C-alpha positions in Angstrom: 231.8 49.0 -48.5 228.5 47.3 -47.7 228.3 43.7 -46.6 225.4 41.5 -47.8 222.8 40.9 -45.1 220.9 38.1 -46.9 219.6 35.3 -44.7 222.0 32.7 -46.0 225.0 35.0 -46.1 226.6 34.4 -42.7 229.9 35.8 -43.4 232.2 35.9 -40.4 234.5 38.5 -42.1 234.6 42.0 -40.6 233.1 44.7 -42.8 236.5 46.3 -43.3 238.2 43.1 -44.3 235.3 42.2 -46.6 235.5 45.6 -48.2 239.3 45.2 -48.7 238.8 41.7 -50.3 236.0 43.0 -52.5 238.2 45.8 -53.8 241.0 43.3 -54.5 238.6 40.9 -56.3 237.5 43.8 -58.5 240.8 45.5 -59.0 243.3 42.6 -59.5 241.6 41.1 -62.5 241.4 44.5 -64.2 245.1 45.1 -63.4 246.1 41.7 -64.8 244.2 41.9 -68.1 245.3 45.5 -68.7 248.9 45.0 -67.5 250.1 45.0 -71.1 248.4 48.4 -71.9 250.6 50.7 -69.8 253.1 51.3 -72.6 250.6 51.6 -75.4 251.4 54.7 -77.4 249.3 57.8 -78.3 246.7 56.8 -80.8 244.4 58.6 -83.3 242.5 61.4 -81.6 245.0 61.3 -78.7 247.3 63.4 -80.8 245.0 66.4 -81.5 243.1 66.2 -78.2 246.1 65.8 -75.8 249.6 65.4 -77.2 249.4 68.5 -79.5 246.9 70.5 -77.3 248.9 73.2 -75.6 246.1 74.1 -73.3 246.4 70.8 -71.6 250.2 71.0 -71.1 250.2 72.3 -67.6 253.6 73.4 -66.3 252.4 74.7 -62.9 249.4 74.6 -60.6 248.5 78.2 -61.0 244.9 79.3 -61.3 245.6 80.5 -64.9 247.0 77.1 -65.9 244.0 75.3 -64.4 241.6 77.7 -66.2 243.4 76.9 -69.5 242.6 73.2 -69.2 238.9 73.7 -69.2 238.9 75.8 -72.4 241.0 73.2 -74.3 238.6 72.5 -77.2 241.0 71.2 -79.9 238.7 72.6 -82.7 238.1 75.9 -81.0 240.8 76.8 -78.5 239.6 79.0 -75.7 236.1 77.5 -75.6 234.9 75.3 -72.7 235.3 71.7 -73.6 234.6 68.7 -71.3 236.3 70.5 -68.4 236.3 67.7 -65.9 238.1 65.3 -68.2 240.4 68.0 -69.6 241.4 69.0 -66.1 242.6 65.5 -65.4 244.7 65.5 -68.6 246.3 68.8 -67.5 247.2 67.4 -64.1 248.6 64.3 -65.9 250.9 66.5 -67.9 251.9 68.5 -64.8 253.0 65.4 -62.9 254.4 63.3 -65.8 254.6 65.3 -69.0 253.6 63.4 -72.1 254.8 60.0 -70.9 251.9 57.6 -71.7 252.3 55.4 -68.6 250.9 58.0 -66.3 247.9 58.6 -68.5 247.2 54.8 -68.7 247.5 54.4 -64.9 244.9 57.2 -64.3 242.6 55.5 -66.9 243.0 52.2 -65.0 242.2 53.8 -61.7 239.1 55.4 -63.1 238.0 52.1 -64.6 238.5 50.3 -61.3 236.6 52.9 -59.3 233.8 52.7 -61.8 233.8 48.9 -61.3 233.6 49.4 -57.5 230.6 51.7 -57.7 228.9 49.5 -60.2 229.3 46.6 -57.8 227.9 48.7 -54.9 224.9 49.8 -57.0 224.0 46.3 -58.0 224.7 44.8 -54.6 222.6 47.6 -52.9 219.7 47.1 -55.4 219.6 43.3 -54.9 220.1 43.4 -51.2 218.2 46.5 -49.8 214.7 46.5 -51.2 212.1 44.1 -49.9 210.8 42.8 -53.2 214.3 41.7 -54.2 214.9 39.4 -51.3 215.0 36.4 -53.6 218.4 37.6 -54.7 219.7 38.7 -51.2 221.2 35.3 -50.3 223.7 35.6 -53.1 223.6 39.3 -53.9 227.3 39.6 -53.3 228.3 36.9 -55.8 225.7 38.1 -58.3 227.0 41.7 -58.1 230.6 40.4 -58.3 230.0 38.3 -61.3 228.0 41.0 -63.2 230.7 43.6 -62.4 233.6 41.4 -63.5 231.9 40.5 -66.7 231.6 44.2 -67.5 235.0 45.4 -66.3 237.2 42.8 -68.0 235.2 42.6 -71.2 237.2 43.6 -74.3 234.6 46.1 -75.5 235.8 48.4 -72.7 239.3 48.7 -74.2 238.4 51.7 -76.3 237.4 53.5 -73.1 240.4 52.4 -71.0 243.4 51.8 -73.2 242.5 54.5 -75.7 243.7 57.5 -73.6 241.5 60.2 -74.9 238.4 58.2 -74.1 239.0 58.9 -70.5 236.3 61.4 -71.2 234.0 58.4 -71.7 235.1 56.3 -68.7 235.2 59.3 -66.4 231.7 60.2 -67.3 230.8 56.6 -66.6 232.4 56.7 -63.2 230.4 59.7 -62.1 227.3 58.3 -63.8 227.3 55.0 -61.8 228.4 56.9 -58.6 225.3 59.1 -59.0 223.1 56.1 -59.5 224.5 54.4 -56.4 224.0 57.5 -54.3 220.4 57.7 -55.5 219.8 54.1 -54.6 221.5 54.7 -51.2 219.5 57.8 -50.6 216.2 55.9 -51.3 216.9 53.6 -48.4 218.2 56.3 -46.0 215.5 57.3 -43.5 217.2 60.1 -41.6 216.6 63.5 -43.2 220.1 65.0 -42.8 222.0 62.1 -44.4 219.3 61.8 -47.0 219.7 65.4 -48.1 223.5 65.1 -48.1 223.4 61.9 -50.3 221.0 63.4 -52.8 223.2 66.5 -53.0 226.2 64.4 -53.7 224.1 62.5 -56.3 223.4 65.9 -58.0 227.1 66.9 -57.9 228.1 63.6 -59.4 225.7 64.2 -62.3 227.3 67.6 -63.0 230.7 66.0 -62.9 229.6 63.3 -65.3 228.2 65.8 -67.7 231.4 67.9 -67.4 233.4 64.8 -68.5 231.2 64.0 -71.5 227.8 65.2 -72.7 226.2 61.9 -73.1 225.7 61.8 -69.3 222.8 64.1 -69.9 220.6 61.0 -69.9 221.5 60.2 -66.2 218.3 61.8 -64.8 216.2 59.7 -67.3 218.1 56.6 -66.1 217.2 57.4 -62.5 213.6 57.8 -63.5 213.7 54.5 -65.3 215.3 52.9 -62.2 212.6 54.3 -59.9 209.7 53.3 -62.1 210.9 49.9 -63.2 213.0 48.6 -60.3 211.7 50.4 -57.2 208.0 50.8 -58.4 208.0 47.6 -60.5 206.1 49.3 -63.3 203.2 50.1 -61.0 200.9 52.2 -63.2 199.3 53.9 -60.2 202.7 54.9 -58.9 203.7 56.2 -62.3 200.6 58.3 -62.5 201.3 59.7 -59.0 204.8 60.7 -60.0 203.9 61.9 -63.5 204.7 65.5 -62.7 208.2 64.6 -61.4 208.8 62.4 -64.5 207.7 65.3 -66.8 210.0 67.8 -65.0 213.0 65.4 -65.4 212.4 64.9 -69.1 211.8 68.6 -69.7 214.9 69.4 -67.7 217.0 67.0 -69.7 215.6 68.5 -72.9 216.3 72.1 -71.8 219.9 71.1 -70.8 220.5 69.5 -74.2 219.1 72.5 -76.1 221.2 74.9 -74.0 224.3 72.9 -74.8 223.5 73.0 -78.5 222.7 76.7 -78.4 225.7 77.9 -76.5 228.4 75.3 -77.3 227.5 74.2 -80.8 226.2 77.4 -82.3 222.4 76.7 -82.4 219.7 74.3 -81.6 219.7 72.7 -85.0 223.5 73.2 -85.6 224.0 69.5 -85.6 222.2 69.2 -88.9 225.1 71.1 -90.6 227.4 68.2 -89.7 225.7 66.0 -92.3 227.2 68.1 -95.1 230.5 66.5 -94.4 229.1 63.0 -93.9 228.6 60.2 -96.4 225.1 59.5 -95.0 222.0 61.6 -94.3 220.1 62.1 -91.1 217.4 59.6 -92.2 220.1 57.0 -93.2 221.8 57.3 -89.9 218.5 56.7 -88.0 217.8 53.7 -90.2 221.3 52.2 -89.7 221.7 52.6 -86.0 219.2 49.8 -85.0 221.4 47.4 -86.9 224.5 48.7 -85.1 222.8 48.2 -81.7 222.4 44.5 -82.5 226.0 44.5 -83.6 227.0 45.9 -80.2 224.9 43.2 -78.5 226.7 40.5 -80.6 230.1 41.9 -79.5 229.0 41.8 -75.8 227.8 38.2 -76.0 230.5 36.9 -78.3 233.7 38.9 -77.5 236.2 37.1 -79.8 239.3 39.3 -80.1 239.2 39.3 -83.9 235.7 40.9 -83.9 237.0 44.1 -82.3 238.5 47.0 -84.2 239.0 50.7 -84.2 237.3 50.7 -87.7 234.2 48.8 -88.6 232.7 49.0 -92.0 228.9 49.1 -91.9 226.5 49.0 -94.8 224.4 52.2 -94.7 220.6 51.6 -94.6 219.2 53.5 -97.6 215.6 52.5 -96.8 213.6 50.2 -94.6 214.3 47.3 -96.9 217.7 48.2 -98.1 219.2 46.1 -96.6 216.3 43.9 -95.4 217.8 43.6 -92.0 217.0 47.3 -91.4 213.2 46.8 -90.9 213.9 43.5 -89.0 216.2 45.3 -86.6 213.8 48.2 -85.9 210.8 45.8 -85.3 212.9 43.5 -83.1 214.1 46.4 -80.9 210.5 47.6 -80.6 209.4 44.1 -79.7 212.1 43.8 -77.1 211.0 47.1 -75.5 207.4 45.9 -75.4 208.4 42.6 -74.0 210.5 44.2 -71.3 207.7 46.5 -70.3 205.3 43.6 -70.0 207.8 41.7 -67.8 208.5 44.6 -65.5 206.3 43.4 -62.6 207.8 39.9 -62.7 211.4 40.6 -63.5 212.0 44.3 -62.8 215.8 44.0 -62.6 216.1 42.2 -65.9 213.8 44.6 -67.6 215.7 47.6 -66.2 219.1 46.2 -67.3 218.2 45.8 -71.0 216.1 49.1 -71.0 219.2 50.8 -69.5 221.3 49.5 -72.4 218.9 50.9 -75.0 218.3 54.2 -73.2 221.9 55.1 -72.9 222.6 54.6 -76.6 220.1 57.3 -77.4 222.4 60.2 -77.6 225.2 58.7 -79.8 222.8 56.5 -81.8 220.2 59.1 -82.8 220.2 62.4 -84.8 223.7 63.7 -84.2 226.1 63.4 -87.2 228.6 61.2 -85.4 230.4 58.3 -87.0 228.1 55.3 -87.2 229.9 52.9 -84.9 232.5 53.0 -82.1 233.0 50.4 -79.4 233.6 52.9 -76.6 230.0 54.0 -76.8 229.1 50.9 -74.9 230.9 51.8 -71.7 227.9 53.2 -69.8 225.1 51.3 -71.6 226.7 47.9 -70.9 227.0 48.5 -67.2 223.8 46.7 -66.5 223.9 44.4 -69.5 225.5 41.4 -67.7 223.3 41.5 -64.6 220.6 39.3 -66.1 223.3 36.8 -67.1 224.7 36.8 -63.5 221.1 36.3 -62.3 220.8 33.3 -64.7 223.9 31.7 -63.3 222.6 32.3 -59.8 219.4 30.4 -60.8 221.4 27.6 -62.3 223.5 27.4 -59.1 220.3 27.2 -57.0 219.0 24.5 -59.2 222.3 22.5 -58.9 222.5 22.7 -55.1 221.4 19.0 -54.7 223.4 18.0 -57.9 227.1 18.2 -57.1 228.2 17.5 -60.6 226.0 20.2 -62.1 227.1 22.6 -59.4 230.8 22.1 -60.4 229.8 22.5 -64.1 228.0 25.8 -63.4 230.8 27.1 -61.3 233.4 26.0 -63.9 231.3 27.6 -66.7 231.1 30.9 -64.8 234.9 31.0 -64.2 235.6 30.0 -67.8 233.5 32.9 -69.1 235.5 35.4 -66.9 238.8 33.9 -68.0 237.8 34.0 -71.6 236.7 37.7 -71.3 240.0 38.6 -69.5 242.1 36.7 -72.0 240.3 38.4 -75.0 240.9 41.8 -73.4 244.6 41.1 -72.7 245.1 39.7 -76.3 243.2 42.7 -77.8 245.4 45.2 -76.0 248.4 44.1 -78.0 246.8 45.7 -81.1 246.9 49.1 -79.3 250.7 49.0 -78.7 251.6 51.4 -81.6 249.8 53.1 -84.4 251.3 50.5 -86.7 249.9 47.6 -84.8 246.5 49.3 -84.4 246.1 50.2 -88.1 247.5 46.9 -89.4 244.9 45.2 -87.3 242.2 47.5 -88.6 243.4 46.8 -92.2 242.5 43.1 -91.7 239.0 44.0 -90.6 238.1 47.1 -92.7 240.4 46.9 -95.8 237.9 49.0 -97.8 238.2 52.1 -95.6 240.2 55.1 -96.7 241.0 56.1 -93.2 242.6 52.8 -92.4 245.0 53.0 -95.4 245.7 56.7 -94.8 246.6 56.3 -91.1 248.7 53.3 -91.7 250.5 55.2 -94.5 251.1 58.1 -92.2 252.6 55.7 -89.7 255.0 54.4 -92.3 255.7 58.0 -93.6 256.7 59.2 -90.1 259.2 56.4 -89.9 260.8 57.0 -93.2 259.3 53.9 -94.9 258.5 55.8 -98.0 257.6 53.0 -100.4 255.2 51.4 -97.8 253.7 54.8 -97.1 253.3 55.5 -100.9 251.5 52.1 -101.3 249.0 52.8 -98.5 248.3 56.4 -99.7 247.6 55.1 -103.2 245.3 52.4 -101.8 243.5 54.9 -99.7 242.6 56.9 -102.7 241.1 53.8 -104.3 239.1 52.8 -101.2 235.3 53.0 -101.5 234.4 53.6 -97.9 234.8 57.1 -96.5 233.8 58.4 -93.0 233.8 62.0 -94.2 233.6 63.4 -97.7 236.8 65.4 -97.3 239.0 62.5 -96.2 240.8 62.4 -99.6 242.2 65.9 -98.9 244.4 64.6 -96.2 245.7 61.8 -98.4 246.6 64.1 -101.3 248.4 66.5 -98.8 250.5 63.6 -97.4 251.2 62.4 -100.8 252.5 65.8 -101.7 254.8 65.8 -98.7 256.0 62.3 -99.5 256.8 63.0 -103.2 258.6 66.2 -102.1 260.8 64.1 -99.8 261.4 61.7 -102.6 262.6 64.5 -104.9 259.6 64.0 -107.3 258.7 67.7 -107.4 256.2 67.5 -110.2 254.2 64.7 -108.5 254.4 66.6 -105.3 253.0 69.7 -106.9 250.2 67.7 -108.6 249.2 66.1 -105.3 249.1 69.4 -103.4 247.0 70.9 -106.2 244.6 67.9 -106.0 244.2 68.6 -102.3 243.6 72.3 -103.0 241.0 71.5 -105.7 239.0 69.7 -102.9 239.8 72.2 -100.2 241.0 75.6 -101.6 241.6 77.0 -98.1 244.2 74.3 -97.1 246.9 76.7 -95.9 249.5 74.0 -95.3 249.3 72.8 -98.9 249.6 76.4 -100.1 252.8 76.9 -98.0 254.3 73.7 -99.2 253.6 74.5 -102.8 255.3 77.9 -102.2 258.3 76.0 -100.9 258.5 73.8 -104.0 258.4 76.7 -106.3 261.0 78.5 -104.2 263.3 75.6 -104.5 263.0 75.8 -108.3 263.8 79.5 -108.2 260.3 80.6 -109.2 260.0 83.3 -106.6 257.0 84.9 -108.1 254.8 81.8 -108.0 256.1 81.0 -104.5 255.1 84.5 -103.3 251.6 84.1 -104.9 251.0 80.9 -102.9 252.4 82.4 -99.8 250.0 85.3 -100.2 247.1 82.9 -100.6 248.2 81.0 -97.5 248.2 84.2 -95.5 244.7 85.1 -96.7 243.2 81.9 -95.6 245.2 81.5 -92.4 246.4 85.0 -91.3 246.8 83.9 -87.7 247.8 80.3 -88.3 251.1 79.8 -86.4 252.4 77.2 -88.8 251.6 79.3 -91.8 253.3 82.3 -90.2 256.4 80.2 -89.2 256.8 79.2 -92.9 256.2 82.7 -94.2 258.7 84.1 -91.7 261.3 81.6 -92.9 260.7 82.6 -96.5 261.3 86.2 -95.6 264.3 85.3 -93.5 265.9 83.4 -96.4 265.1 86.3 -98.7 267.0 88.7 -96.4 263.9 90.5 -95.3 264.3 90.2 -91.5 261.7 92.9 -90.6 258.9 91.0 -92.4 260.2 87.7 -90.9 260.0 89.2 -87.4 256.3 90.1 -87.9 255.3 86.6 -88.8 257.6 84.7 -86.5 256.2 86.7 -83.6 252.8 85.2 -84.4 254.3 81.7 -84.8 255.9 81.8 -81.3 252.5 82.0 -79.7 252.0 78.3 -80.5 253.6 76.3 -77.8 254.7 73.4 -80.0 256.3 75.9 -82.4 257.7 78.3 -79.8 261.2 76.9 -79.6 261.8 76.9 -83.4 260.1 80.3 -83.8 262.3 81.8 -81.1 265.5 80.6 -82.8 264.5 82.1 -86.1 263.4 85.3 -84.4 266.8 85.5 -82.8 268.4 85.1 -86.2 266.2 87.8 -87.8 267.0 90.2 -84.9 270.6 89.4 -85.3 270.4 90.5 -88.9 268.9 93.8 -87.9 271.6 94.2 -85.3 269.1 94.0 -82.4 271.7 92.1 -80.4 270.1 92.4 -77.0 266.7 91.2 -78.3 268.4 88.5 -80.3 270.3 87.2 -77.2 267.0 87.1 -75.3 265.3 84.9 -78.0 268.2 82.5 -78.2 268.3 82.1 -74.4 264.6 81.5 -74.3 264.9 78.9 -77.0 267.7 77.2 -75.1 265.5 77.2 -72.0 262.9 75.3 -73.9 265.3 72.9 -75.6 268.8 72.9 -73.8 270.1 70.3 -76.3 269.6 72.5 -79.3 273.1 73.5 -80.5 271.8 76.1 -83.1 270.9 78.9 -80.6 274.2 78.4 -78.9 276.1 78.9 -82.1 274.2 82.1 -82.8 274.7 83.3 -79.3 278.5 83.1 -79.8 278.0 84.8 -83.2 276.1 87.9 -81.8 278.7 88.2 -79.0 281.4 88.4 -81.7 279.4 90.9 -83.7 278.6 93.0 -80.7 282.3 93.1 -79.6 281.5 91.3 -76.4 284.8 89.4 -76.4 284.5 87.8 -73.0 281.0 86.5 -73.5 282.0 85.3 -77.0 285.0 83.4 -75.7 282.9 81.9 -72.9 280.1 80.8 -75.3 282.6 79.5 -77.9 284.4 77.5 -75.2 281.1 76.0 -74.1 280.3 75.0 -77.7 283.8 73.5 -78.2 283.4 71.4 -75.1 280.0 70.2 -76.3 281.4 69.3 -79.8 284.4 67.6 -78.3 282.3 65.5 -75.9 279.6 64.5 -78.3 280.5 63.2 -81.8 276.8 63.0 -82.8 276.3 66.7 -81.9 279.4 67.6 -84.0 278.0 65.7 -87.0 274.7 67.4 -86.4 276.4 70.8 -86.8 278.2 69.6 -89.9 274.9 68.4 -91.3 273.3 71.8 -90.5 276.0 73.6 -92.5 276.1 71.1 -95.4 272.3 71.2 -95.9 271.6 74.9 -95.4 274.9 76.6 -96.4 274.8 80.3 -96.4 271.1 80.7 -96.3 269.7 83.4 -94.1 268.4 81.1 -91.4 271.9 79.7 -90.7 274.4 82.5 -91.5 277.4 82.0 -89.1 280.7 83.7 -89.5 284.1 82.1 -90.2 285.4 84.0 -87.2 283.2 81.8 -85.0 283.3 78.5 -86.9 287.0 78.1 -87.9 288.2 78.0 -84.3 285.5 75.6 -83.3 286.3 73.2 -86.1 290.0 73.5 -85.9 289.8 71.9 -82.4 287.2 69.4 -83.5 288.5 68.0 -86.8 289.8 65.0 -85.0 286.3 63.6 -85.5 287.1 63.2 -89.2 288.0 59.6 -90.0 290.9 60.5 -92.3 292.9 63.4 -93.8 290.6 63.7 -96.8 287.5 64.2 -94.6 289.3 66.8 -92.5 290.2 68.8 -95.7 286.6 68.6 -96.8 285.4 70.0 -93.6 287.9 72.9 -93.8 286.8 73.8 -97.3 283.1 73.6 -96.2 283.7 76.1 -93.4 285.7 78.4 -95.7 283.5 78.3 -98.7 279.9 77.9 -97.4 279.7 80.0 -94.3 279.4 83.6 -95.4 278.4 86.7 -93.3 276.0 89.0 -95.1 
């Protein structure tokens, strides 16, 4: 850690102690304001990108497991996707599974490291170049103030508390590290260390790009830093370095085009994304200048109630619709011209605000991304607070001979930091659960379909059916969509909800509405087949199953459901074919193995059946179903000793765990003699005869006996 060498900074602390204190001053406030974020649950895109992404669920540190993490694209499994960030998610899973605390701790470490390198970059810039000597006397305090304003600002929550946006913060860490190394290399005179530092700078750029693609602008930021800060906008110097500048811009352009060609399917592939959006390319370009000013307002006035995971923005249809569109464009152009004119007098201030605008270019330009997200400010806002810290420094210098004013300025600086930190801590409570997050969003964007849908899904998962139904219905009446196909998901969830409520006709109607909007929605086809099957309409059920297989022949979930249909229809050979495909999905593997074992038991492949049940048990040792079936196949295969051992183990489990016993009862009551349960009386009667004491009275015991005798039939 560097120590300030300004003329008025006569610190008596040793460099090591000063470095330690600096880290503490940067880390402790972050840890305090984010202390209530460590148990915040998985949210939104966390589910598809991490929690349900099998490629990131590392079980060992083998080379194969490491390779899987870098091809963990949730939309196209097997394709390279932000490998640096995904590798860290894989390692998180290896060391702590899916417990959120470990992921949050890593996110906090990344954010603290980014803060440290941001401090070093600002401090080095203010302290190491001759023309910035006017800042050197207080370079340490200026860098500390600017960094703390950035690191504890509530706008960073979406990059820190929101687990999946580690991609964003990790890119930011390597981004600012690369900039610091560049600044350090520019003041290093010895050739060997200089080459090493610039090599590390290049490696850091690669790592930043590997975490998230918006880091592609890093070389342009370095050119901006060189031309504005180091050269102070000197036109002669710019002309002398025009070739280098041109090479950087062409290099960034080529890198961007290569990314579009090889990872997105074509140079102009991004245009296809507008087919699913509710705005056109021109409308997005017109709207984004207004959003940039909205971001500025959030940075300057970070009241907790102004932040949300969902912001409703009026789309600009033309330069004058709304009128603020033209005003925003002209004002941004005016700011850029003003900053360019002020470069020679205030290079650091000009660079700071130019850096903000430059680093919004990727996500605020032609790509069909959603219009607004707070996490997009993580890198752009890194320099945003430096001019404010410089202003406080100027006020402090002005107040040197005015003790009262000096106290006022110091108190104001501290109050701003406390306010930022308090707002962040308060805002983190909204991220505790999906329920708190989407209820918060509902207050701020009640007109968005997504908000009602996600809140309804939260209620649905927790069995609050009426609340879920209300939110789903409000979602369908919401005027603001982020994507044209969003109603599909609402209709599908409505179908599931109505099915659970026993309203079969409404369920079928909702599924058909979803299919009218998206005919290839395989899950809706499978669920419709299930509804018709329950009504005894096997022909219609089979028609929908056939459609599901046509649109999703390799979909594990579709094959699991089709396999179950065949299993219940006493067609185990067909069931085995589909369940074998289903077991390839890690999150479905345990369930698919159980049903595979049952199908193989029906075809008297007892050895193979035993293997599947044991593998299912290895994945989920608490699952009683494969244990019951293991005892069953031992009975059928005449393996008396094994059957007795397994039955004894099950008896002990049932006797020791009343809830487990009731779970088995529930299994039998609900599914009876259907093919996916099918257990013999020879197995169950001895088990229940020793376990009937769980029944609260004689009547209950008799009911259990009859259930075992009448419902459990061996085919």
